[in-house]
N, C-alpha and C positions, 0 to 999 in steps of 0.2 A: 836310250839315249837322249841329247842331252843335258845338264842343269839346268835351272831354271838363268842361274846365271853366265854357266855357259850360251842360252838363249840371247839374253841380254844382252850379251856381248857382241855376238854374234849379227841380235838385228843391229846396233849401230854398228856398224859398216851400211846396210842399207837399208830396203826401204822392208816393211817385215814379209816373212812366208806363209803361206799357206801354211793352216795347222792339215798336222801330217794327223791319225785317228788308223790304229793298228789293232787289230784283232788275231786270235792264233784260230786255227781251225777248232772244228767242231773234236769234244771229246766226251769221254765214258762220262755221266752227269750221277751224284748217291737221288736217289729215288725220293729221300728225307728232308736232302736241304732243295729237291726239285718242291715235293711237295708244302713245305713252308716257307715257301718262296722270298714270299712277302713280309712274311712276318717275320721275316731273317732280313730282307731290307728297309723295314722301317725307322729302325734308328736311327739308315743313312740317309733316308726324306727327308725324316725331321728337322737335322742338322743342318744338310741346304734350303730345305725350309726360313730355317731363323741363315743361314748367310746369305742366299737371297737376296733378303733387307739390306744388310750389308753392301754386297752387291751389287744392291740400285744404288745405291747413294753414292760408291766406289767412279759408277761408272759415267756418272750425270758430272762430278769434280774429273774423272780422264778426259772427258770428253772437251770440257772447257781447254784442261791442258793442254790437249791435244790439238784444238779447237787455234791457238796461241804461240806453241813449240813446233804441232808436226809430230806428238809421239807424246804417248802414253807417259805420264815419273813414274816413275820404277816402280812406289809404291800398289799406285793402281793395275801396274801389268804384273807384280806378285801376288798378288791377292786376285785378281781375274780370271791366273793364270792358276792356280790352287784351286778354286770353285770348278773352274770351267773339268780340271782334270779327277777331281772326286766324282763332277757331274757325270766323264764320261763312263767309271768305273763302274759306278753306281748304275747306270745302264748299264751296262751292259752286263751286270748281276745279273739284276730284274730284264732285261729283258732272256734272260735263259744261255748268254752267251760263253756263259763261265761259269764252274761249277765252285773254283776260289772264292772267297769272300774281299769285298775291297780294303784295302786297309782306309781304317781313319783319320786318314788328313789326303791332304790338296800336294805335295809333293812330288817328284818322281819317284817311282816303286819301279821301276828296271823288270824285273823276275814275276808285275803282274801281266795277264794273257793278254790283255786289254788298257791298251790306254793314247795318251796324245804329247802329241809333239808340237812345235812351233817355235818361231825365231820373232817374237816383238820389236820392227825399229822404225824408220819410219814412216809417215801419215799422209798423207791426201789430205791437205784443208779441207775439199772442196766437199770430198765422198764423209770428211765428216760435218760438218756441217747438214749434207743432208743426210748422215748415216738415218734416221729414221725412215726416212721416206725410200728412200733403194734397196731395207731392207724389207718391206712390207711381202717383194715376192717370196722372197724366202723365207717370209713368218712366215708366208699363209701354206706353202708347199712345208713346212715343218707342221703344223696343228691340222693338214692333213696326216701326214708319215703316222704326226701319234694315236691321232682321230682312227685311222687305218689299221696301227699297228698291232692296239687294243685286244680287236677279234683273236686277230694270227695268232697274236703271245698267249689270250687263252690256249689256243688250236697249238702250238707249241708246245703249252706247259703239258698237257694232258699225252700226246705223242712220247714226250720228255720222260712223265711219271710212268707211259706203258713202256717204253721200250729203251731208256736207258739213256738219253743222246736222241739228239736231235737231229736231223736229214742232213743232209749237205745243202743242198736250194734251198732250205725253212734257216740255215743257217748262214748263209751268205747273206741271201736276205733282208734280214735284222741285222747283220751288221754293215750295210753299205744303209738304211735306214739309218743306225747308231749315227755311222757318217756320215753321213749328213747334217745330221738336226748337231752336230758338237759343232764342226765348219758353221753351221750358222748361229750358235750361241758364242763361238769367237770371235766370227763380223761382229757381231750385233757390237760385243763389248769389245769394242775398236782392240781386238787381240790377230787380227790383220788386217789391210788391204781385200786380198782374195777373196769373193764372194764364191759359195758356197753354189757346183755345182758336181756335172759330171754323177749324176742318182746311180744311175745305171753300167756305170767306171767298172770293167774286170771282174762283175760276179760271169756265173752261166746264164745259160735260156732259162733252162729251171730258177733258178733264183730271178729272172728280170719276168719273171709271169710271177709271182713272188708278189715280189713289191710294182708291178703294175696294180694284184689283186689287192695291194695293200695301200696304192693310190685310188683305187675303186673304192674302195673302202671304206674311206678316208672323204672321197666325193661324195659320198653319198651320203658319211652323220656329217658332214659341213652341211647341203643339204638341206636336210634332216633339221641341225637346229638352228637351223637361215628362216627355215618353215617358220619351226618354234616360237624361237623368238619370235616373227612375225606374228607369232595369234596372239602373243603376251603381251607386244610391245603393241600390237590393236587393241586388247582389248583391254591392256593400260590405258588408252587413249582414250576408250568410249565410259570403260568407267569411269574417270576425271570428270569427260564428258556428264555422265551422269548423277558423280555431287556436284559438279558449279550445274547442274536446271537444283538440284537437291537446295543447296542453298541459297541460290533467288529466287525458288518457292519457302523454306524456311522462311526467308526475311518477308516476301513479301506479307505470308501466312500471319507473321510474328506486327508488321504494321497496319493489317487487319483487326488482332486481337490490339492495340494501343487503339486502335478509334475505338470496339465497341468498346473498353474499359471507360476510357474517355465518355463514353454517348454516355454510358450503365452511369459512372459517377454524377455526369448532373443532372439525366434522371433520379435518383435513390434522392442527389439532391432536392433536387424541386417538391418531389415527391413525399418526403420528408415540411419541408418549409409550406404548403399545400395541405398537410396531415396534421401540423403545427397547429397552422392559422384557425381550419376548422372544428381540431379541436379549444384552442381557444375559442371562438364564436361560439360552437353548440354549447363552452360551458356558462356562458356570462347571459345567454337566452336562454338557459333553464334559471339558471336562479334569477330573470328576472320576467320568467312565465313563471315559478311557482310563489312572488312577491304577490304575482298580479291578481294570478289563481283564489290565492288567499283573503286578499285587498276585499275580490268580486263578490265574495261569499261574502262577506261580515257586511257587504253592505246590504248586502241583500232585508240587512236586520235594523240597518238604521232609520231613524225619525226623527232628526234633525238634521241641518246646516252642521254646526260640529262637528256630528260622526263623519257625513261626509264631507269632510275638509282635512283632517286627522287622518282616517284615512287616505287622502288624497297622496295628502302630504310625506306619505309610507312611497306610494307609487311614487313619487317623483325622486325620493334618495334613489331606490332603487332602476332607476332611468340615471341618475346623476353616476351610481354605482358600473353600470352596465359601458354605458363611454366612460367611466375608466376605464373596464376590465378592455375595451372592443381596441382602444387607444395601444395599449399592455400588445396585444398578441399584433405579431411581425406578420405585416402583408405581400404576397407575395408577389418578386413584379410582378405587372401588370391590375393588379387588383389596387391600385392606387386606386384610380378615380374611382372603382367605388368606395373605397377604407373612409376617402375623406368623405361625400355622398352621405357613406355613415352617422359620418361621425357633427356630421350640419345637422343630418336629420334625429339623432341624438339630443343633440344640443336645441332643438327649438319643443323633441317630442319633451322632455322634460323640464323643462319652461310654460308646458302648455299644462302641468301636474299640478308646479306654482302656483300659477292660476285657477285652475280649479279647486286648488286650496283656500281661498280665500272668498268663500261663496256668504253671503249673506244670511240668506232664506232658502226652502229649498227648490220654490220655479230660478231664483238663479242657481241651487248647484245644478237643473236639468240647462239652462243658459250658458252657465260655465261647461258644461259637455259635450252643446251641440258645437260648440263653435271647440274645439278642443275635437274632434272627433275627424275632423283633414287632418290635423300635426298625426295625429297619431297616422291614419291609413300610408300617409308622406314615408313614416317611420319605417312601418313594417316592406314598405314599398324596395325602403332601402336595403332594408337587411338582408330582405329575402335574392335579390339580386345579388350582395355578396356569396348568402348563400348558397347558393344554382353556381356562376362563376367558379368560387371553388368545389364542387361536387366536380360540375364541368371538366373542369381543370383534371379535380382527382383522378378524375375515368381515364382521359385519357394521356395518364400521365402509365398509370394501371395493364392500360392495350402499348404501349409502347415498352414498359419491362416484360410487357408477353413475348414482346416484338424481337426484343432484347436478347432474355429466356433460346429462342427460337437460331435466331443468328448462330449466341454463345454456341449452342449447338452444332451445331449444323461445321462450327469452329475445334470445336474438337475432334467430329469425330473427321478432319482434315489433317488433324495434328499427330491423332493417329496413323493414319493411310502413309504423313511424312514418317513417325521415327517409325512404322514397319520397312520406308525406304531406306537409310538409314541404317538401321540391323538391316539389312540384305548386302546392302555395301558397304556396314562391317566399320561404320564412323558415326562419330557420335554427332547426334543436332537437337542444339538450346533449342528446343520450337515451342513457344509459350505455349500456353495452357489458358483460355478464353472463362471469366467467370460470371457465373448464373447471378440476375436476380438476387440480397436474402431474403429473411424468410419477409410476406407484401406487409408493406405497413396500411396502418389503423389507416379507409376510408374517410374521409370529412365527411360521410350520408353515416357514419356508422354513429 
């Protein structure tokens, strides 16, 4: 074979030539190297993977240069040629076409049983520009050959391990597959303008049958891979659709939880206001009743107007204290008119006690008490009206809280179902949890 420098010089005289691949005929192989062939070839495979990363960058640069000048830059031609030669020798060794371990370099090795020769030169710029598209059929054929060669190489490994050599048809068929793969690589790397073809050229009928078997197996493998890929793609699409539906459900759930929390917070604030107002009213009423009960008992033993006047003055002060206590109570919205009515009636009630505290005789005491009786009735009617409103409002808010607790339980069951769906899909979903009401607030009538 010519050296790289000779190839470059020869290619400078005209267009690039075809990639020539040569493999020595079948010969005896050592069984231990056959048994360990994959292990022995592993270092070459690792190095070729690393060289392939660089080859991709060099090929892109070389494509740009060839598109402008019509030929690969010298450094690109040398690097890609060395990678192709190394790949050819390593593949021949891995495919059991030779027993000789390939050298760890990519330059010419005239004595090695498998090799390639090429003559880089001028390239057709149109072919360079559309090389990726033009190379698709060859790439598909090469992929089918690789997929179909795997089971055939395994069978060849068993045969070589048992007999110490490959039968001629099997050897020639694998050599034909290698030749096509290397030519496809050279065409993809812009080392030649000659399209890879003639897969069956120059081989016996038995070898052609093996190549046909390789193509059939590769086609079946491609069909199976396509089916698996289709199933995988469909599964991925369905999974993404399920995730989208889950996200929409989570968004709707979280919005419902937010509305629940807002309603619960408003109900708890209203219940706290009603409870506070009810507690304040109860305390003020209790304080007033204690004084009225005490003075009422003492009035039973009064025998003079002065005694009644003193006790009525005490009741008047108690009514005034009740009025101050009621004014200090924060009245919930909706009870303002009732509170104003009670405040007005409390003032009148206090004045009636002051009026009764100025009686001059027992007859006058009785007269003034009859006149003040209507005032007391109006006061108690206003007081009872506000207290009844607070109780009714408290009961309604308690029922609302109970309904919100039921809603929270339903939302939390929904949250558990959404978390289960997210666990099945293997995704994280930030599902909000609805809070139940706090411990029941003291009712207004407690």
